[in-house]
N, CA, C, O and the ligand as a Tripos MOL2 file, in Angstrom:
@<TRIPOS>MOLECULE
protein
  273   271    69     0     0
PROTEIN
NO_CHARGES

@<TRIPOS>ATOM
      1 N           0.0900   -7.2610  -10.0590 N.3       1 MET1
      2 CA          1.1280   -6.5290   -9.3320 C.3       1 MET1
      3 C           0.5160   -5.4970   -8.3930 C.2       1 MET1
      4 O           0.9460   -5.3410   -7.2500 O.2       1 MET1
      5 N          -0.5060   -4.7890   -8.9020 N.am      2 TYR2
      6 CA         -1.1320   -3.7650   -8.0710 C.3       2 TYR2
      7 C          -1.8020   -4.3930   -6.8460 C.2       2 TYR2
      8 O          -1.7920   -3.8100   -5.7620 O.2       2 TYR2
      9 N          -2.3870   -5.5880   -7.0250 N.am      3 ALA3
     10 CA         -3.0100   -6.2800   -5.8960 C.3       3 ALA3
     11 C          -1.9750   -6.5930   -4.8280 C.2       3 ALA3
     12 O          -2.2760   -6.5500   -3.6350 O.2       3 ALA3
     13 N          -0.7610   -6.9060   -5.2510 N.am      4 HIS4
     14 CA          0.3280   -7.1720   -4.3120 C.3       4 HIS4
     15 C           0.6370   -5.9170   -3.4860 C.2       4 HIS4
     16 O           0.8390   -6.0040   -2.2750 O.2       4 HIS4
     17 N           0.6740   -4.7540   -4.1440 N.am      5 PHE5
     18 CA          0.9180   -3.4920   -3.4400 C.3       5 PHE5
     19 C          -0.1970   -3.2270   -2.4310 C.2       5 PHE5
     20 O           0.0600   -2.8460   -1.2890 O.2       5 PHE5
     21 N          -1.4460   -3.4350   -2.8750 N.am      6 LEU6
     22 CA         -2.5870   -3.1950   -1.9840 C.3       6 LEU6
     23 C          -2.5440   -4.1160   -0.7640 C.2       6 LEU6
     24 O          -2.7860   -3.6870    0.3640 O.2       6 LEU6
     25 N          -2.2310   -5.3850   -1.0130 N.am      7 PHE7
     26 CA         -2.1650   -6.3360    0.0910 C.3       7 PHE7
     27 C          -1.1500   -5.8710    1.1260 C.2       7 PHE7
     28 O          -1.4360   -5.8570    2.3230 O.2       7 PHE7
     29 N           0.0330   -5.4930    0.6630 N.am      8 ASN8
     30 CA          1.0850   -5.0650    1.5920 C.3       8 ASN8
     31 C           0.7090   -3.7990    2.3410 C.2       8 ASN8
     32 O           1.0800   -3.6260    3.5010 O.2       8 ASN8
     33 N          -0.0360   -2.9050    1.6730 N.am      9 ALA9
     34 CA         -0.4430   -1.6700    2.3380 C.3       9 ALA9
     35 C          -1.4260   -1.9560    3.4720 C.2       9 ALA9
     36 O          -1.3770   -1.3050    4.5150 O.2       9 ALA9
     37 N          -2.3110   -2.9190    3.2730 N.am     10 PHE10
     38 CA         -3.2760   -3.2660    4.3250 C.3      10 PHE10
     39 C          -2.6510   -4.1420    5.4040 C.2      10 PHE10
     40 O          -3.0590   -4.0900    6.5640 O.2      10 PHE10
     41 N          -1.6600   -4.9480    5.0220 N.am     11 ASP11
     42 CA         -0.9850   -5.8300    5.9870 C.3      11 ASP11
     43 C           0.0740   -5.0140    6.7200 C.2      11 ASP11
     44 O           1.2720   -5.1790    6.4890 O.2      11 ASP11
     45 N          -0.3850   -4.1270    7.6090 N.am     12 SER12
     46 CA          0.5050   -3.1340    8.2120 C.3      12 SER12
     47 C           1.6120   -3.7380    9.0610 C.2      12 SER12
     48 O           2.7100   -3.1830    9.1100 O.2      12 SER12
     49 N           1.3580   -4.8620    9.7320 N.am     13 ASP13
     50 CA          2.4080   -5.4510   10.5680 C.3      13 ASP13
     51 C           3.1990   -6.5270    9.8200 C.2      13 ASP13
     52 O           4.0470   -7.2070   10.3990 O.2      13 ASP13
     53 N           2.9060   -6.6710    8.5130 N.am     14 ARG14
     54 CA          3.6760   -7.5210    7.6090 C.3      14 ARG14
     55 C           3.8110   -8.9580    8.1020 C.2      14 ARG14
     56 O           4.9040   -9.5240    8.0730 O.2      14 ARG14
     57 N           2.7100   -9.5490    8.5520 N.am     15 HIS15
     58 CA          2.7900  -10.9550    8.9330 C.3      15 HIS15
     59 C           2.1500  -11.8570    7.8790 C.2      15 HIS15
     60 O           1.9070  -13.0360    8.1350 O.2      15 HIS15
     61 N           1.8810  -11.3140    6.7150 N.am     16 GLY16
     62 CA          1.4470  -12.1320    5.5910 C.3      16 GLY16
     63 C          -0.0340  -12.4040    5.5260 C.2      16 GLY16
     64 O          -0.4780  -13.2280    4.7260 O.2      16 GLY16
     65 N          -0.8070  -11.7300    6.3510 N.am     17 ALA17
     66 CA         -2.2540  -11.9020    6.3330 C.3      17 ALA17
     67 C          -2.9000  -10.5790    6.7280 C.2      17 ALA17
     68 O          -2.3260   -9.8000    7.4900 O.2      17 ALA17
     69 N          -4.0750  -10.3370    6.2140 N.am     18 ILE18
     70 CA         -4.8080   -9.1250    6.5710 C.3      18 ILE18
     71 C          -5.8790   -9.5040    7.5810 C.2      18 ILE18
     72 O          -6.8440  -10.1950    7.2550 O.2      18 ILE18
     73 N          -5.6930   -9.0390    8.8230 N.am     19 ARG19
     74 CA         -6.7060   -9.2760    9.8520 C.3      19 ARG19
     75 C          -7.8260   -8.2580    9.6720 C.2      19 ARG19
     76 O          -7.6660   -7.2630    8.9650 O.2      19 ARG19
     77 N          -8.9520   -8.5130   10.3130 N.am     20 PHE20
     78 CA        -10.0760   -7.5770   10.2500 C.3      20 PHE20
     79 C          -9.6260   -6.1900   10.7030 C.2      20 PHE20
     80 O         -10.0170   -5.1890   10.1030 O.2      20 PHE20
     81 N          -8.8090   -6.1210   11.7550 N.am     21 GLU21
     82 CA         -8.3200   -4.8410   12.2760 C.3      21 GLU21
     83 C          -7.4880   -4.1050   11.2270 C.2      21 GLU21
     84 O          -7.6290   -2.8940   11.0620 O.2      21 GLU21
     85 N          -6.6170   -4.8370   10.5130 N.am     22 ASP22
     86 CA         -5.8110   -4.2210    9.4500 C.3      22 ASP22
     87 C          -6.7250   -3.5920    8.4050 C.2      22 ASP22
     88 O          -6.5120   -2.4620    7.9640 O.2      22 ASP22
     89 N          -7.7510   -4.3540    8.0190 N.am     23 PHE23
     90 CA         -8.6850   -3.9000    6.9860 C.3      23 PHE23
     91 C          -9.4280   -2.6430    7.4330 C.2      23 PHE23
     92 O          -9.5510   -1.6860    6.6700 O.2      23 PHE23
     93 N          -9.9180   -2.6490    8.6630 N.am     24 VAL24
     94 CA        -10.6910   -1.5090    9.1800 C.3      24 VAL24
     95 C          -9.8050   -0.2740    9.3240 C.2      24 VAL24
     96 O         -10.2200    0.8330    8.9820 O.2      24 VAL24
     97 N          -8.5980   -0.4620    9.8250 N.am     25 VAL25
     98 CA         -7.6820    0.6760    9.9830 C.3      25 VAL25
     99 C          -7.3440    1.2740    8.6170 C.2      25 VAL25
    100 O          -7.3190    2.4940    8.4590 O.2      25 VAL25
    101 N          -7.0830    0.4070    7.6280 N.am     26 GLY26
    102 CA         -6.7760    0.8920    6.2900 C.3      26 GLY26
    103 C          -7.9320    1.6730    5.6970 C.2      26 GLY26
    104 O          -7.7380    2.7550    5.1430 O.2      26 GLY26
    105 N          -9.1220    1.1340    5.8120 N.am     27 LEU27
    106 CA        -10.2980    1.8370    5.2810 C.3      27 LEU27
    107 C         -10.5530    3.1410    6.0220 C.2      27 LEU27
    108 O         -10.9460    4.1390    5.4190 O.2      27 LEU27
    109 N         -10.3300    3.1300    7.3250 N.am     28 SER28
    110 CA        -10.5530    4.3270    8.1230 C.3      28 SER28
    111 C          -9.6340    5.4580    7.6670 C.2      28 SER28
    112 O         -10.0660    6.6040    7.5410 O.2      28 SER28
    113 N          -8.3690    5.1300    7.4230 N.am     29 VAL29
    114 CA         -7.4230    6.1420    6.9470 C.3      29 VAL29
    115 C          -7.8620    6.6680    5.5870 C.2      29 VAL29
    116 O          -7.8490    7.8750    5.3440 O.2      29 VAL29
    117 N          -8.2510    5.7550    4.7040 N.am     30 LEU30
    118 CA         -8.6220    6.1640    3.3480 C.3      30 LEU30
    119 C          -9.9060    6.9890    3.3170 C.2      30 LEU30
    120 O         -10.0310    7.9140    2.5140 O.2      30 LEU30
    121 N         -10.8540    6.6600    4.1840 N.am     31 LEU31
    122 CA        -12.1490    7.3340    4.1410 C.3      31 LEU31
    123 C         -12.2270    8.5670    5.0350 C.2      31 LEU31
    124 O         -12.8790    9.5530    4.6910 O.2      31 LEU31
    125 N         -11.5430    8.5030    6.2110 N.am     32 ARG32
    126 CA        -11.7220    9.5740    7.1860 C.3      32 ARG32
    127 C         -10.4170   10.1710    7.6890 C.2      32 ARG32
    128 O         -10.4260   11.0080    8.5920 O.2      32 ARG32
    129 N          -9.3040    9.7530    7.1190 N.am     33 GLY33
    130 CA         -8.0180   10.2630    7.5730 C.3      33 GLY33
    131 C          -7.7460   11.6720    7.0640 C.2      33 GLY33
    132 O          -8.4000   12.1570    6.1400 O.2      33 GLY33
    133 N          -6.7670   12.3160    7.6870 N.am     34 SER34
    134 CA         -6.3340   13.6340    7.2250 C.3      34 SER34
    135 C          -5.6030   13.4670    5.8970 C.2      34 SER34
    136 O          -5.2840   12.3490    5.4910 O.2      34 SER34
    137 N          -5.3430   14.5760    5.2310 N.am     35 ILE35
    138 CA         -4.6270   14.5100    3.9520 C.3      35 ILE35
    139 C          -3.2390   13.9140    4.1700 C.2      35 ILE35
    140 O          -2.7550   13.1600    3.3260 O.2      35 ILE35
    141 N          -2.5920   14.2410    5.2860 N.am     36 HIS36
    142 CA         -1.2660   13.6880    5.5820 C.3      36 HIS36
    143 C          -1.3360   12.1840    5.7830 C.2      36 HIS36
    144 O          -0.4650   11.4560    5.3080 O.2      36 HIS36
    145 N          -2.3710   11.7060    6.4870 N.am     37 GLU37
    146 CA         -2.5230   10.2590    6.6980 C.3      37 GLU37
    147 C          -2.7800    9.5370    5.3760 C.2      37 GLU37
    148 O          -2.2570    8.4490    5.1350 O.2      37 GLU37
    149 N          -3.5950   10.1600    4.5260 N.am     38 LYS38
    150 CA         -3.8870    9.5470    3.2220 C.3      38 LYS38
    151 C          -2.6390    9.5040    2.3440 C.2      38 LYS38
    152 O          -2.3790    8.5070    1.6700 O.2      38 LYS38
    153 N          -1.8720   10.5900    2.3580 N.am     39 LEU39
    154 CA         -0.6460   10.6120    1.5560 C.3      39 LEU39
    155 C           0.3580    9.5970    2.0890 C.2      39 LEU39
    156 O           1.0280    8.9180    1.3100 O.2      39 LEU39
    157 N           0.4660    9.4890    3.4100 N.am     40 ASN40
    158 CA          1.3730    8.5070    4.0150 C.3      40 ASN40
    159 C           0.9580    7.0820    3.6370 C.2      40 ASN40
    160 O           1.8090    6.2420    3.3470 O.2      40 ASN40
    161 N          -0.3570    6.8140    3.6400 N.am     41 TRP41
    162 CA         -0.8630    5.4870    3.2630 C.3      41 TRP41
    163 C          -0.5340    5.2150    1.7960 C.2      41 TRP41
    164 O          -0.1030    4.1150    1.4480 O.2      41 TRP41
    165 N          -0.7390    6.2190    0.9340 N.am     42 ALA42
    166 CA         -0.4640    6.0520   -0.5000 C.3      42 ALA42
    167 C           1.0280    5.8210   -0.7420 C.2      42 ALA42
    168 O           1.4050    5.0110   -1.5890 O.2      42 ALA42
    169 N           1.8730    6.5330    0.0020 N.am     43 PHE43
    170 CA          3.3190    6.3200   -0.1520 C.3      43 PHE43
    171 C           3.6710    4.8970    0.2510 C.2      43 PHE43
    172 O           4.4290    4.2190   -0.4420 O.2      43 PHE43
    173 N           3.1220    4.4470    1.3710 N.am     44 ASN44
    174 CA          3.4200    3.0860    1.8490 C.3      44 ASN44
    175 C           2.9080    2.0180    0.8960 C.2      44 ASN44
    176 O           3.4160    0.8960    0.8830 O.2      44 ASN44
    177 N           1.9080    2.3630    0.1020 N.am     45 LEU45
    178 CA          1.3980    1.4340   -0.9000 C.3      45 LEU45
    179 C           2.5030    1.0390   -1.8770 C.2      45 LEU45
    180 O           2.5900   -0.1160   -2.2940 O.2      45 LEU45
    181 N           3.3460    2.0090   -2.2390 N.am     46 TYR46
    182 CA          4.3910    1.7630   -3.2380 C.3      46 TYR46
    183 C           5.7600    1.4710   -2.6180 C.2      46 TYR46
    184 O           6.6530    0.9820   -3.3110 O.2      46 TYR46
    185 N           5.9380    1.7580   -1.3430 N.am     47 ASP47
    186 CA          7.2070    1.4660   -0.6700 C.3      47 ASP47
    187 C           7.1510    0.0240   -0.1700 C.2      47 ASP47
    188 O           6.9640   -0.2360    1.0190 O.2      47 ASP47
    189 N           7.3180   -0.9010   -1.1080 N.am     48 ILE48
    190 CA          7.1070   -2.3120   -0.8280 C.3      48 ILE48
    191 C           8.0010   -2.8310    0.2990 C.2      48 ILE48
    192 O           7.5240   -3.5350    1.1890 O.2      48 ILE48
    193 N           9.2790   -2.4940    0.2710 N.am     49 ASN49
    194 CA         10.1800   -3.0420    1.2920 C.3      49 ASN49
    195 C          10.2790   -2.1520    2.5230 C.2      49 ASN49
    196 O          11.0930   -2.4160    3.4090 O.2      49 ASN49
    197 N           9.4650   -1.1020    2.5930 N.am     50 LYS50
    198 CA          9.3500   -0.2210    3.7660 C.3      50 LYS50
    199 C          10.6830    0.3850    4.1790 C.2      50 LYS50
    200 O          10.9690    0.5020    5.3710 O.2      50 LYS50
    201 N          11.5040    0.7710    3.2000 N.am     51 ASP51
    202 CA         12.7750    1.4190    3.5210 C.3      51 ASP51
    203 C          12.6930    2.9410    3.4150 C.2      51 ASP51
    204 O          13.7020    3.6300    3.5690 O.2      51 ASP51
    205 N          11.4930    3.4660    3.1520 N.am     52 GLY52
    206 CA         11.3200    4.9110    3.0710 C.3      52 GLY52
    207 C          11.5380    5.4850    1.6880 C.2      52 GLY52
    208 O          11.5520    6.7030    1.5150 O.2      52 GLY52
    209 N          11.7090    4.6170    0.6940 N.am     53 TYR53
    210 CA         11.9420    5.0720   -0.6750 C.3      53 TYR53
    211 C          11.0430    4.3010   -1.6420 C.2      53 TYR53
    212 O          10.7520    3.1240   -1.4330 O.2      53 TYR53
    213 N          10.6150    4.9770   -2.6880 N.am     54 ILE54
    214 CA          9.9460    4.3000   -3.7950 C.3      54 ILE54
    215 C          10.9620    4.2070   -4.9200 C.2      54 ILE54
    216 O          11.3950    5.2230   -5.4630 O.2      54 ILE54
    217 N          11.3380    2.9860   -5.2660 N.am     55 THR55
    218 CA         12.3820    2.8000   -6.2660 C.3      55 THR55
    219 C          11.8230    2.9640   -7.6780 C.2      55 THR55
    220 O          10.6180    2.8620   -7.9070 O.2      55 THR55
    221 N          12.7290    3.2200   -8.6120 N.am     56 LYS56
    222 CA         12.3500    3.3690  -10.0130 C.3      56 LYS56
    223 C          11.6910    2.0890  -10.5290 C.2      56 LYS56
    224 O          10.7310    2.1550  -11.2960 O.2      56 LYS56
    225 N          12.1970    0.9310  -10.1150 N.am     57 GLU57
    226 CA         11.6580   -0.3390  -10.5830 C.3      57 GLU57
    227 C          10.1990   -0.5060  -10.1660 C.2      57 GLU57
    228 O           9.3750   -0.9800  -10.9480 O.2      57 GLU57
    229 N           9.8870   -0.1160   -8.9390 N.am     58 VAL58
    230 CA          8.5050   -0.2490   -8.4590 C.3      58 VAL58
    231 C           7.5940    0.6940   -9.2240 C.2      58 VAL58
    232 O           6.5070    0.3040   -9.6490 O.2      58 VAL58
    233 N           8.0380    1.9450   -9.4040 N.am     59 SER59
    234 CA          7.1720    2.9090  -10.0860 C.3      59 SER59
    235 C           6.9840    2.5160  -11.5530 C.2      59 SER59
    236 O           5.9080    2.7410  -12.1070 O.2      59 SER59
    237 N           8.0050    1.9330  -12.1980 N.am     60 LEU60
    238 CA          7.8650    1.4850  -13.5770 C.3      60 LEU60
    239 C           6.9450    0.2730  -13.6770 C.2      60 LEU60
    240 O           6.1820    0.1540  -14.6360 O.2      60 LEU60
    241 N           7.0090   -0.6280  -12.6950 N.am     61 SER61
    242 CA          6.1710   -1.8260  -12.7490 C.3      61 SER61
    243 C           4.6930   -1.4780  -12.6170 C.2      61 SER61
    244 O           3.8370   -2.2520  -13.0460 O.2      61 SER61
    245 N           4.3830   -0.3300  -12.0310 N.am     62 CYS62
    246 CA          2.9920    0.1020  -11.9150 C.3      62 CYS62
    247 C           2.4340    0.5360  -13.2530 C.2      62 CYS62
    248 O           1.2150    0.5600  -13.4290 O.2      62 CYS62
    249 N           3.3000    0.8830  -14.2090 N.am     63 LYS63
    250 CA          2.8450    1.3610  -15.5040 C.3      63 LYS63
    251 C           2.7000    0.2470  -16.5200 C.2      63 LYS63
    252 O           2.0660    0.4350  -17.5590 O.2      63 LYS63
    253 N           3.2910   -0.9380  -16.2310 N.am     64 GLU64
    254 CA          3.2610   -2.0260  -17.1830 C.3      64 GLU64
    255 C           1.8480   -2.5780  -17.3220 C.2      64 GLU64
    256 O           1.0890   -2.5940  -16.3540 O.2      64 GLU64
    257 N           1.4960   -3.0280  -18.5150 N.am     65 PRO65
    258 CA          0.1750   -3.6290  -18.6860 C.3      65 PRO65
    259 C           0.0250   -4.8710  -17.8040 C.2      65 PRO65
    260 O           0.9870   -5.5990  -17.5620 O.2      65 PRO65
    261 N          -1.1710   -5.0890  -17.3430 N.am     66 SER66
    262 CA         -1.3920   -6.2180  -16.4340 C.3      66 SER66
    263 C          -1.5230   -7.5380  -17.1650 C.2      66 SER66
    264 O          -1.5580   -8.5900  -16.5280 O.2      66 SER66
    265 N          -1.5960   -7.5100  -18.4900 N.am     67 GLY67
    266 CA         -1.7130   -8.7440  -19.2510 C.3      67 GLY67
    267 C          -3.1450   -9.1130  -19.5840 C.2      67 GLY67
    268 O          -3.3930  -10.1620  -20.1790 O.2      67 GLY67
    269 N          -4.0910   -8.2650  -19.2070 N.am     68 PHE68
    270 CA         -5.4820   -8.5530  -19.5260 C.3      68 PHE68
    271 C          -5.8390   -8.0180  -20.8940 C.2      68 PHE68
    272 O          -6.9780   -8.1670  -21.3380 O.2      68 PHE68
    273 CA         11.1740    0.9490   -0.8630 Ca       69 CA69
@<TRIPOS>BOND
     1     1     2 1
     2     2     3 1
     3     3     4 2
     4     3     5 am
     5     5     6 1
     6     6     7 1
     7     7     8 2
     8     7     9 am
     9     9    10 1
    10    10    11 1
    11    11    12 2
    12    11    13 am
    13    13    14 1
    14    14    15 1
    15    15    16 2
    16    15    17 am
    17    17    18 1
    18    18    19 1
    19    19    20 2
    20    19    21 am
    21    21    22 1
    22    22    23 1
    23    23    24 2
    24    23    25 am
    25    25    26 1
    26    26    27 1
    27    27    28 2
    28    27    29 am
    29    29    30 1
    30    30    31 1
    31    31    32 2
    32    31    33 am
    33    33    34 1
    34    34    35 1
    35    35    36 2
    36    35    37 am
    37    37    38 1
    38    38    39 1
    39    39    40 2
    40    39    41 am
    41    41    42 1
    42    42    43 1
    43    43    44 2
    44    43    45 am
    45    45    46 1
    46    46    47 1
    47    47    48 2
    48    47    49 am
    49    49    50 1
    50    50    51 1
    51    51    52 2
    52    51    53 am
    53    53    54 1
    54    54    55 1
    55    55    56 2
    56    55    57 am
    57    57    58 1
    58    58    59 1
    59    59    60 2
    60    59    61 am
    61    61    62 1
    62    62    63 1
    63    63    64 2
    64    63    65 am
    65    65    66 1
    66    66    67 1
    67    67    68 2
    68    67    69 am
    69    69    70 1
    70    70    71 1
    71    71    72 2
    72    71    73 am
    73    73    74 1
    74    74    75 1
    75    75    76 2
    76    75    77 am
    77    77    78 1
    78    78    79 1
    79    79    80 2
    80    79    81 am
    81    81    82 1
    82    82    83 1
    83    83    84 2
    84    83    85 am
    85    85    86 1
    86    86    87 1
    87    87    88 2
    88    87    89 am
    89    89    90 1
    90    90    91 1
    91    91    92 2
    92    91    93 am
    93    93    94 1
    94    94    95 1
    95    95    96 2
    96    95    97 am
    97    97    98 1
    98    98    99 1
    99    99   100 2
   100    99   101 am
   101   101   102 1
   102   102   103 1
   103   103   104 2
   104   103   105 am
   105   105   106 1
   106   106   107 1
   107   107   108 2
   108   107   109 am
   109   109   110 1
   110   110   111 1
   111   111   112 2
   112   111   113 am
   113   113   114 1
   114   114   115 1
   115   115   116 2
   116   115   117 am
   117   117   118 1
   118   118   119 1
   119   119   120 2
   120   119   121 am
   121   121   122 1
   122   122   123 1
   123   123   124 2
   124   123   125 am
   125   125   126 1
   126   126   127 1
   127   127   128 2
   128   127   129 am
   129   129   130 1
   130   130   131 1
   131   131   132 2
   132   131   133 am
   133   133   134 1
   134   134   135 1
   135   135   136 2
   136   135   137 am
   137   137   138 1
   138   138   139 1
   139   139   140 2
   140   139   141 am
   141   141   142 1
   142   142   143 1
   143   143   144 2
   144   143   145 am
   145   145   146 1
   146   146   147 1
   147   147   148 2
   148   147   149 am
   149   149   150 1
   150   150   151 1
   151   151   152 2
   152   151   153 am
   153   153   154 1
   154   154   155 1
   155   155   156 2
   156   155   157 am
   157   157   158 1
   158   158   159 1
   159   159   160 2
   160   159   161 am
   161   161   162 1
   162   162   163 1
   163   163   164 2
   164   163   165 am
   165   165   166 1
   166   166   167 1
   167   167   168 2
   168   167   169 am
   169   169   170 1
   170   170   171 1
   171   171   172 2
   172   171   173 am
   173   173   174 1
   174   174   175 1
   175   175   176 2
   176   175   177 am
   177   177   178 1
   178   178   179 1
   179   179   180 2
   180   179   181 am
   181   181   182 1
   182   182   183 1
   183   183   184 2
   184   183   185 am
   185   185   186 1
   186   186   187 1
   187   187   188 2
   188   187   189 am
   189   189   190 1
   190   190   191 1
   191   191   192 2
   192   191   193 am
   193   193   194 1
   194   194   195 1
   195   195   196 2
   196   195   197 am
   197   197   198 1
   198   198   199 1
   199   199   200 2
   200   199   201 am
   201   201   202 1
   202   202   203 1
   203   203   204 2
   204   203   205 am
   205   205   206 1
   206   206   207 1
   207   207   208 2
   208   207   209 am
   209   209   210 1
   210   210   211 1
   211   211   212 2
   212   211   213 am
   213   213   214 1
   214   214   215 1
   215   215   216 2
   216   215   217 am
   217   217   218 1
   218   218   219 1
   219   219   220 2
   220   219   221 am
   221   221   222 1
   222   222   223 1
   223   223   224 2
   224   223   225 am
   225   225   226 1
   226   226   227 1
   227   227   228 2
   228   227   229 am
   229   229   230 1
   230   230   231 1
   231   231   232 2
   232   231   233 am
   233   233   234 1
   234   234   235 1
   235   235   236 2
   236   235   237 am
   237   237   238 1
   238   238   239 1
   239   239   240 2
   240   239   241 am
   241   241   242 1
   242   242   243 1
   243   243   244 2
   244   243   245 am
   245   245   246 1
   246   246   247 1
   247   247   248 2
   248   247   249 am
   249   249   250 1
   250   250   251 1
   251   251   252 2
   252   251   253 am
   253   253   254 1
   254   254   255 1
   255   255   256 2
   256   255   257 am
   257   257   258 1
   258   258   259 1
   259   259   260 2
   260   259   261 am
   261   261   262 1
   262   262   263 1
   263   263   264 2
   264   263   265 am
   265   265   266 1
   266   266   267 1
   267   267   268 2
   268   267   269 am
   269   269   270 1
   270   270   271 1
   271   271   272 2
@<TRIPOS>SUBSTRUCTURE
     1 MET1         2 RESIDUE 1 A MET
     2 TYR2         6 RESIDUE 1 A TYR
     3 ALA3        10 RESIDUE 1 A ALA
     4 HIS4        14 RESIDUE 1 A HIS
     5 PHE5        18 RESIDUE 1 A PHE
     6 LEU6        22 RESIDUE 1 A LEU
     7 PHE7        26 RESIDUE 1 A PHE
     8 ASN8        30 RESIDUE 1 A ASN
     9 ALA9        34 RESIDUE 1 A ALA
    10 PHE10       38 RESIDUE 1 A PHE
    11 ASP11       42 RESIDUE 1 A ASP
    12 SER12       46 RESIDUE 1 A SER
    13 ASP13       50 RESIDUE 1 A ASP
    14 ARG14       54 RESIDUE 1 A ARG
    15 HIS15       58 RESIDUE 1 A HIS
    16 GLY16       62 RESIDUE 1 A GLY
    17 ALA17       66 RESIDUE 1 A ALA
    18 ILE18       70 RESIDUE 1 A ILE
    19 ARG19       74 RESIDUE 1 A ARG
    20 PHE20       78 RESIDUE 1 A PHE
    21 GLU21       82 RESIDUE 1 A GLU
    22 ASP22       86 RESIDUE 1 A ASP
    23 PHE23       90 RESIDUE 1 A PHE
    24 VAL24       94 RESIDUE 1 A VAL
    25 VAL25       98 RESIDUE 1 A VAL
    26 GLY26      102 RESIDUE 1 A GLY
    27 LEU27      106 RESIDUE 1 A LEU
    28 SER28      110 RESIDUE 1 A SER
    29 VAL29      114 RESIDUE 1 A VAL
    30 LEU30      118 RESIDUE 1 A LEU
    31 LEU31      122 RESIDUE 1 A LEU
    32 ARG32      126 RESIDUE 1 A ARG
    33 GLY33      130 RESIDUE 1 A GLY
    34 SER34      134 RESIDUE 1 A SER
    35 ILE35      138 RESIDUE 1 A ILE
    36 HIS36      142 RESIDUE 1 A HIS
    37 GLU37      146 RESIDUE 1 A GLU
    38 LYS38      150 RESIDUE 1 A LYS
    39 LEU39      154 RESIDUE 1 A LEU
    40 ASN40      158 RESIDUE 1 A ASN
    41 TRP41      162 RESIDUE 1 A TRP
    42 ALA42      166 RESIDUE 1 A ALA
    43 PHE43      170 RESIDUE 1 A PHE
    44 ASN44      174 RESIDUE 1 A ASN
    45 LEU45      178 RESIDUE 1 A LEU
    46 TYR46      182 RESIDUE 1 A TYR
    47 ASP47      186 RESIDUE 1 A ASP
    48 ILE48      190 RESIDUE 1 A ILE
    49 ASN49      194 RESIDUE 1 A ASN
    50 LYS50      198 RESIDUE 1 A LYS
    51 ASP51      202 RESIDUE 1 A ASP
    52 GLY52      206 RESIDUE 1 A GLY
    53 TYR53      210 RESIDUE 1 A TYR
    54 ILE54      214 RESIDUE 1 A ILE
    55 THR55      218 RESIDUE 1 A THR
    56 LYS56      222 RESIDUE 1 A LYS
    57 GLU57      226 RESIDUE 1 A GLU
    58 VAL58      230 RESIDUE 1 A VAL
    59 SER59      234 RESIDUE 1 A SER
    60 LEU60      238 RESIDUE 1 A LEU
    61 SER61      242 RESIDUE 1 A SER
    62 CYS62      246 RESIDUE 1 A CYS
    63 LYS63      250 RESIDUE 1 A LYS
    64 GLU64      254 RESIDUE 1 A GLU
    65 PRO65      258 RESIDUE 1 A PRO
    66 SER66      262 RESIDUE 1 A SER
    67 GLY67      266 RESIDUE 1 A GLY
    68 PHE68      270 RESIDUE 1 A PHE
    69 CA69       273 GROUP 0 **** ****
C-alpha cells in the first residue's frame, strides 16, 4: 500500500508512469526543497485522489500491517 502512495507522489502528472523528470523533481524536492515544499510533497503522498484532503481511510490503511 505504501508503495502505491509513493508511486502516486512521484507520478505528478498522474499518467500512470514515472518519467525520469518526475523522479528527479521528486528527489530534488525531498533533498533540497524548502520545508514548505517538503511538507507539501508529504501531504500529496497521502492525498491519493488529489482533492486536498487526507481521508480517515487512507490514514488508517497506512497503519495496517503489510502482511510480511
Ligand atoms: Ca484525498
